LODO-246124 format. One record per residue (C-alpha): residue number from 1; x, y, z negated. Coordinates in steps of 0.25 Angstrom, whole numbers, plus 5000, padded with zeros to 4 digits. Example, Ala and Ser with C-alpha at 12.3 -4.5 7.8 and 13.67 -1.06 7.14 Angstrom:
2
num_x_y_z
1_5049_4982_4969
2_5055_4996_4971
//
This chain:
470
num_x_y_z
1_5063_5410_3827
2_5055_5415_3839
3_5042_5410_3843
4_5038_5408_3857
5_5026_5418_3861
6_5020_5407_3870
7_5017_5398_3858
8_5002_5398_3857
9_4997_5408_3847
10_4993_5403_3834
11_4982_5406_3825
12_4990_5413_3814
13_5000_5424_3816
14_5013_5416_3819
15_5024_5427_3819
16_5039_5422_3816
17_5047_5426_3804
18_5035_5428_3795
19_5046_5430_3784
20_5050_5443_3790
21_5065_5439_3792
22_5065_5446_3805
23_5076_5438_3811
24_5090_5443_3806
25_5086_5458_3802
26_5090_5460_3788
27_5079_5462_3777
28_5086_5474_3772
29_5074_5482_3769
30_5068_5483_3754
31_5053_5485_3751
32_5057_5499_3747
33_5062_5502_3760
34_5050_5496_3767
35_5041_5504_3758
36_5047_5518_3762
37_5048_5514_3777
38_5034_5511_3776
39_5032_5524_3769
40_5041_5533_3776
41_5039_5527_3790
42_5026_5534_3791
43_5031_5549_3786
44_5038_5556_3796
45_5039_5570_3803
46_5025_5567_3809
47_5019_5570_3795
48_5029_5580_3790
49_5028_5589_3803
50_5018_5583_3813
51_5006_5583_3803
52_5006_5598_3805
53_5001_5597_3819
54_4991_5586_3815
55_4985_5596_3805
56_4985_5607_3815
57_4978_5598_3825
58_4967_5592_3815
59_4966_5603_3804
60_4965_5600_3789
61_4958_5587_3793
62_4972_5581_3797
63_4973_5572_3786
64_4961_5564_3791
65_4970_5562_3804
66_4981_5556_3795
67_4971_5548_3787
68_4965_5542_3800
69_4979_5539_3806
70_4984_5533_3793
71_4972_5524_3793
72_4976_5519_3806
73_4990_5517_3802
74_4986_5509_3789
75_4978_5500_3797
76_4988_5498_3808
77_4999_5495_3796
78_4989_5486_3790
79_4988_5477_3802
80_5003_5477_3804
81_5004_5474_3789
82_4995_5461_3791
83_5004_5456_3802
84_5017_5460_3796
85_5014_5454_3782
86_5010_5441_3790
87_5022_5440_3798
88_5034_5451_3796
89_5042_5453_3808
90_5053_5464_3812
91_5044_5465_3824
92_5032_5468_3816
93_5021_5473_3825
94_5028_5470_3837
95_5029_5455_3833
96_5014_5455_3830
97_5010_5462_3843
98_5018_5451_3850
99_5010_5440_3842
100_4997_5446_3845
101_4998_5451_3858
102_5010_5445_3866
103_5023_5447_3869
104_5020_5460_3877
105_5014_5466_3865
106_5027_5463_3856
107_5036_5468_3867
108_5029_5481_3870
109_5026_5484_3855
110_5040_5483_3852
111_5046_5491_3863
112_5036_5502_3861
113_5038_5503_3846
114_5053_5504_3849
115_5051_5515_3859
116_5043_5523_3850
117_5053_5522_3838
118_5065_5525_3847
119_5058_5538_3852
120_5053_5541_3838
121_5068_5540_3834
122_5072_5549_3845
123_5061_5560_3841
124_5065_5558_3826
125_5079_5560_3829
126_5075_5573_3836
127_5066_5578_3826
128_5077_5576_3815
129_5087_5583_3822
130_5078_5594_3823
131_5075_5594_3808
132_5091_5595_3805
133_5093_5606_3815
134_5085_5615_3805
135_5097_5613_3796
136_5108_5612_3807
137_5103_5622_3818
138_5116_5621_3825
139_5115_5606_3827
140_5111_5600_3841
141_5098_5592_3840
142_5103_5580_3848
143_5115_5579_3839
144_5107_5579_3826
145_5098_5568_3833
146_5110_5559_3835
147_5115_5561_3821
148_5101_5556_3816
149_5100_5545_3825
150_5114_5541_3822
151_5111_5541_3807
152_5098_5533_3807
153_5105_5523_3817
154_5116_5521_3806
155_5105_5519_3796
156_5098_5508_3804
157_5111_5501_3808
158_5116_5501_3794
159_5105_5491_3789
160_5091_5490_3788
161_5092_5493_3773
162_5098_5507_3777
163_5087_5509_3785
164_5077_5506_3774
165_5085_5514_3764
166_5085_5527_3773
167_5071_5525_3775
168_5068_5523_3761
169_5074_5537_3757
170_5070_5545_3769
171_5055_5540_3768
172_5057_5543_3753
173_5059_5557_3756
174_5048_5558_3765
175_5038_5552_3755
176_5043_5561_3744
177_5041_5573_3752
178_5027_5569_3755
179_5024_5566_3741
180_5030_5579_3737
181_5020_5586_3746
182_5009_5578_3742
183_5011_5582_3727
184_5014_5596_3729
185_5004_5598_3741
186_4994_5591_3732
187_4996_5601_3721
188_4995_5612_3730
189_4982_5608_3738
190_4975_5604_3725
191_4977_5617_3718
192_4987_5611_3708
193_4998_5621_3713
194_5001_5633_3705
195_4993_5645_3711
196_4986_5637_3722
197_4972_5633_3720
198_4966_5621_3728
199_4963_5626_3742
200_4955_5618_3753
201_4954_5630_3762
202_4963_5624_3773
203_4952_5613_3774
204_4940_5622_3775
205_4944_5634_3784
206_4945_5635_3799
207_4937_5623_3802
208_4939_5614_3790
209_4946_5601_3790
210_4943_5599_3805
211_4945_5612_3811
212_4948_5606_3825
213_4937_5595_3824
214_4936_5582_3818
215_4941_5575_3831
216_4954_5582_3827
217_4957_5571_3816
218_4957_5560_3827
219_4966_5568_3837
220_4975_5570_3825
221_4976_5555_3823
222_4983_5554_3837
223_4995_5562_3832
224_4995_5557_3817
225_4997_5543_3821
226_5010_5545_3826
227_5015_5552_3813
228_5011_5539_3805
229_5019_5529_3813
230_5030_5521_3805
231_5022_5513_3795
232_5024_5500_3803
233_5039_5501_3802
234_5038_5495_3789
235_5033_5482_3795
236_5045_5481_3805
237_5055_5484_3793
238_5047_5474_3784
239_5054_5462_3791
240_5068_5467_3786
241_5063_5466_3771
242_5064_5454_3762
243_5049_5453_3761
244_5042_5459_3774
245_5028_5455_3771
246_5028_5461_3758
247_5034_5474_3763
248_5025_5476_3775
249_5013_5473_3765
250_5017_5484_3756
251_5020_5494_3767
252_5006_5491_3773
253_4998_5492_3760
254_5005_5506_3757
255_5003_5513_3771
256_4989_5518_3767
257_4994_5525_3754
258_5006_5531_3762
259_4997_5536_3773
260_4986_5542_3764
261_4996_5549_3754
262_5007_5553_3764
263_5000_5557_3777
264_4985_5560_3773
265_4989_5565_3759
266_5000_5575_3765
267_4992_5580_3776
268_4979_5582_3768
269_4988_5591_3759
270_4994_5598_3771
271_4980_5602_3775
272_4976_5607_3762
273_4989_5616_3760
274_4991_5622_3774
275_4981_5628_3784
276_4980_5617_3796
277_4981_5628_3806
278_4993_5635_3800
279_5003_5624_3802
280_5015_5628_3811
281_5017_5618_3823
282_5029_5609_3821
283_5031_5613_3806
284_5030_5604_3794
285_5016_5606_3787
286_5023_5600_3775
287_5033_5611_3775
288_5021_5622_3777
289_5014_5615_3765
290_5026_5616_3756
291_5029_5630_3760
292_5014_5634_3757
293_5016_5628_3743
294_5028_5637_3741
295_5040_5627_3744
296_5048_5636_3754
297_5060_5626_3755
298_5050_5616_3761
299_5055_5618_3775
300_5068_5612_3773
301_5064_5602_3763
302_5053_5596_3773
303_5062_5597_3784
304_5071_5588_3777
305_5060_5578_3774
306_5056_5578_3788
307_5070_5575_3792
308_5070_5563_3783
309_5056_5559_3789
310_5063_5560_3803
311_5075_5552_3800
312_5066_5542_3793
313_5058_5540_3806
314_5071_5540_3814
315_5077_5529_3805
316_5064_5521_3805
317_5063_5522_3820
318_5076_5517_3823
319_5074_5505_3813
320_5060_5502_3820
321_5065_5503_3834
322_5077_5494_3831
323_5068_5483_3825
324_5060_5484_3837
325_5071_5481_3846
326_5076_5470_3837
327_5063_5463_3838
328_5063_5465_3853
329_5077_5459_3854
330_5073_5448_3846
331_5061_5444_3855
332_5070_5446_3868
333_5062_5458_3872
334_5075_5467_3870
335_5090_5464_3871
336_5094_5453_3861
337_5105_5462_3857
338_5096_5471_3850
339_5094_5460_3840
340_5109_5461_3835
341_5111_5465_3821
342_5122_5472_3814
343_5129_5468_3801
344_5118_5475_3793
345_5107_5467_3800
346_5100_5478_3809
347_5098_5477_3824
348_5110_5486_3828
349_5108_5487_3843
350_5093_5489_3841
351_5096_5500_3832
352_5105_5507_3842
353_5097_5505_3854
354_5085_5512_3846
355_5094_5523_3842
356_5099_5525_3856
357_5085_5526_3862
358_5082_5535_3851
359_5093_5544_3854
360_5089_5544_3869
361_5076_5550_3864
362_5084_5561_3857
363_5092_5563_3870
364_5079_5565_3877
365_5074_5575_3867
366_5086_5583_3869
367_5087_5583_3884
368_5073_5583_3888
369_5063_5585_3876
370_5051_5588_3884
371_5052_5577_3894
372_5059_5565_3891
373_5058_5566_3875
374_5044_5571_3876
375_5041_5558_3886
376_5048_5549_3875
377_5039_5554_3864
378_5026_5554_3872
379_5029_5539_3877
380_5031_5534_3863
381_5020_5542_3857
382_5008_5532_3857
383_5017_5520_3856
384_5015_5518_3841
385_5000_5518_3843
386_5002_5507_3853
387_5010_5499_3843
388_5000_5501_3832
389_4990_5496_3842
390_4997_5484_3844
391_4998_5481_3829
392_4983_5482_3827
393_4980_5473_3839
394_4990_5463_3834
395_4985_5463_3820
396_4971_5461_3827
397_4975_5448_3834
398_4985_5442_3824
399_4976_5443_3811
400_4969_5430_3814
401_4982_5423_3815
402_4988_5427_3802
403_4986_5417_3791
404_4977_5422_3781
405_4986_5421_3769
406_4998_5428_3776
407_4996_5443_3777
408_4999_5451_3765
409_4992_5463_3772
410_4979_5461_3779
411_4972_5472_3788
412_4958_5476_3783
413_4945_5473_3790
414_4952_5465_3801
415_4949_5466_3813
416_4940_5478_3812
417_4950_5488_3806
418_4961_5483_3816
419_4951_5485_3828
420_4947_5499_3822
421_4963_5502_3821
422_4964_5497_3835
423_4953_5506_3840
424_4958_5518_3832
425_4972_5517_3839
426_4966_5516_3853
427_4958_5528_3850
428_4970_5535_3846
429_4977_5532_3859
430_4965_5536_3866
431_4965_5549_3859
432_4979_5552_3863
433_4974_5550_3878
434_4965_5561_3876
435_4974_5571_3869
436_4983_5579_3878
437_4994_5580_3868
438_4995_5564_3865
439_4990_5559_3880
440_5004_5559_3885
441_5009_5551_3872
442_4999_5541_3875
443_5001_5540_3890
444_5016_5539_3889
445_5016_5529_3877
446_5006_5520_3886
447_5017_5521_3897
448_5028_5517_3887
449_5019_5505_3883
450_5017_5502_3898
451_5032_5502_3901
452_5034_5492_3889
453_5024_5482_3894
454_5029_5483_3908
455_5043_5480_3903
456_5037_5468_3896
457_5031_5464_3909
458_5043_5465_3916
459_5051_5458_3906
460_5041_5447_3906
461_5041_5445_3922
462_5057_5445_3921
463_5056_5434_3911
464_5060_5441_3898
465_5059_5434_3885
466_5046_5437_3879
467_5043_5423_3874
468_5046_5424_3859
469_5043_5432_3846
470_5054_5434_3836
//
């Protein structure tokens, strides 16, 4: 059932399908799938490899950058969890942005989020192919990228259960790798390792925790925030579970533990084990740490783990992008043919279109890595922050409309923490404008947002359908 947008707003949140049936999409995901999607969605190459650049930039105190960013993600997920448990929807935050701010917000948030993930899909396919070349040096990068794209497309086309099962096992590999590092690295750092006493010298020499100044903690947040994206995918996938509200509540309540253990804990140990200024650019600090502890085979093993992280992200990217197109088609803001389901109950055209766009990014990386591909990456770089900002503003507006007895999850200290979160995200965007290495990402991402808003305006002027919410 669709609800006309011009109906006067009510004093309660009145989103359709509060039972989370999400149209005719099949509820093929289980609680264990969603739990691992929520757990593994935040763990990617940004942690396994990108954390090295953050440690070099900030110093041993880099774990504080991860802690501060983690707090921001926890608050955003808490706000999203409140809305999602009140009215589960395949559109998730897109639906809530539309309800809170109007059709323009739903239209632009959905298209920007779709754009972000199809670029991520292309980037991850290239990254995965680069990892495979370690073992297959004669293979061409574009052929390996195509092979990975086809594999993940087949997984998504099979069924939503196949997607969930793939994520369950691949996310499990990532989680086990980090748990192994936490146990072994913790023993090494605390002096429980044979022949290695507890050593805090990396925290005390050469400027201590903040060799580049305390302000480096905040500049590090600008980089870290992009390595923690993905937790919100659980709220999109929840609509394809039998009990969406319960699934979202569980994912939301455990996000803090995941961030503290997997991100803050692992970065803290890395800075205890390794000198902050001795990390090789582009290398994985986890590999360096394992080798420091005497595991010479760590390079190949961690390369395999990073590959699973890349494939997991690619898989989730295709899933999320296809569901955004499905929602846009359902609302008449994309071709209705994108809603068509195959026999397995998945939106096949939406998956294929997202795959095609992802592979165009791969072609750009092959033909023009320093121009077109770099432009694509930069033009989507700050988009996720704009999406998170929309989530926070939506919760600020919608909270008074939610019946007191409906939410399973509630945002803490409303509206003060909501306003503080909005201010923090605006501060990160402002910081991006003042840092030369991130300024282009901000400006090009704002250009992407302006283009989408212009498309919405043109569509309205031409009489496009923007008069209902699915």
